[in-house]
C-alpha positions in Angstrom: -33.8 27.5 -14.9 -36.6 24.9 -14.7 -35.0 22.5 -17.3 -31.4 22.2 -15.9 -30.6 19.5 -13.4 -26.8 19.8 -13.5 -25.4 22.7 -11.5 -23.0 24.8 -13.5 -20.4 24.5 -10.8 -19.8 20.9 -11.9 -18.7 21.9 -15.4 -15.0 22.6 -14.5 -14.9 19.2 -12.7 -16.3 17.5 -15.8 -13.8 19.2 -18.1 -11.0 18.3 -15.7 -12.1 14.6 -15.7 -12.2 14.6 -19.5 -8.8 16.2 -19.8 -7.3 13.7 -17.3 -8.8 10.8 -19.1 -7.6 12.0 -22.5 -4.1 12.5 -21.1 -4.0 9.1 -19.6 -5.3 7.3 -22.7 -3.1 9.4 -24.9 0.0 8.5 -23.0 -0.9 4.8 -23.2 -1.5 5.1 -26.9 1.7 7.0 -27.6 3.6 4.3 -25.6 2.0 1.5 -27.6 2.8 3.1 -30.9 6.5 4.2 -30.2 7.9 1.6 -27.9 10.5 -0.9 -29.2 9.1 -4.4 -29.8 12.1 -6.7 -29.6 11.2 -9.7 -27.4 13.9 -12.3 -26.7 14.2 -15.2 -24.3 15.9 -13.3 -21.4 13.6 -10.4 -21.7 10.5 -12.6 -21.5 11.9 -14.6 -18.6 10.4 -14.0 -15.1 12.7 -11.8 -13.0 13.8 -13.1 -9.6 16.4 -10.7 -8.2 18.9 -11.5 -11.0 18.9 -15.2 -10.3 17.8 -17.6 -12.9 14.3 -18.8 -12.0 14.0 -22.4 -10.9 11.0 -24.6 -10.3 7.4 -24.2 -11.0 5.9 -20.6 -11.0 2.6 -21.8 -9.5 3.9 -23.2 -6.3 1.8 -22.8 -3.1 3.2 -21.0 -0.1 2.4 -21.8 3.5 -0.1 -19.5 5.1 2.6 -18.7 7.7 4.3 -16.4 5.1 1.2 -14.3 4.8 0.6 -14.1 8.5 4.1 -12.9 9.1 3.7 -10.3 6.4 0.4 -9.1 7.8 1.8 -8.8 11.3 4.8 -6.9 9.9 2.4 -4.4 8.2 0.2 -4.0 11.3 3.1 -3.3 13.6 4.9 -1.1 11.1 1.8 1.0 10.5 1.3 1.3 14.3 4.9 2.5 14.6 4.2 5.2 12.0 1.4 6.6 14.2 4.0 7.1 17.0 6.2 9.4 15.0 3.9 12.5 14.6 3.1 12.2 18.2 6.7 12.3 19.2 7.3 15.4 17.0 4.7 17.4 18.8 5.1 15.8 22.2 6.0 19.1 24.0 2.8 20.8 22.7 0.1 18.2 23.3 0.1 17.8 27.1 -0.5 15.0 29.5 -3.9 13.8 28.0 -2.2 12.9 24.7 0.6 11.2 26.6 -1.9 9.0 28.5 -3.6 8.2 25.2 -0.3 7.2 23.6 0.5 5.0 26.6 -2.8 3.2 26.2 -2.1 2.9 22.5 1.3 1.3 23.1 -0.2 -1.0 25.8 -2.9 -2.3 23.3 -0.1 -2.7 20.7 2.0 -4.7 23.2 -1.0 -6.9 24.1 -1.5 -7.7 20.4 2.2 -8.5 20.2 2.0 -10.9 23.2 -1.2 -12.5 21.7 0.6 -13.1 18.4 3.6 -14.5 20.3 1.5 -16.9 22.4 -0.3 -18.1 19.2 3.2 -18.8 17.8 2.6 -16.6 14.8 6.3 -15.6 14.7 7.5 -19.3 14.4 9.0 -19.7 11.0 9.2 -23.5 10.8 
């Protein structure tokens, strides 16, 4: 038709988005209406693994903590890439084995680089 610019195939997607939005907003609204509202000091206190909080909440942390965390995430994610490769190792052949050796060598070079830059030093 000359006047329609929205293909009819998008109508189910639009309906699905509307239903999902209504469901999400409805769940939030029902939660706001029916939840118990009994605040008390212990409930409003910040939670620190069951230990009573001490000190100021807006303290600065050394950048070292963030570097260690990022290195952990990087090496952990790289280790996750090795698992599926190991599961299908007998089916993928020598080419994939060489690729994985190159991958591990690059990962090891990154580890040595971080070690030489003393990124693992905690003090």
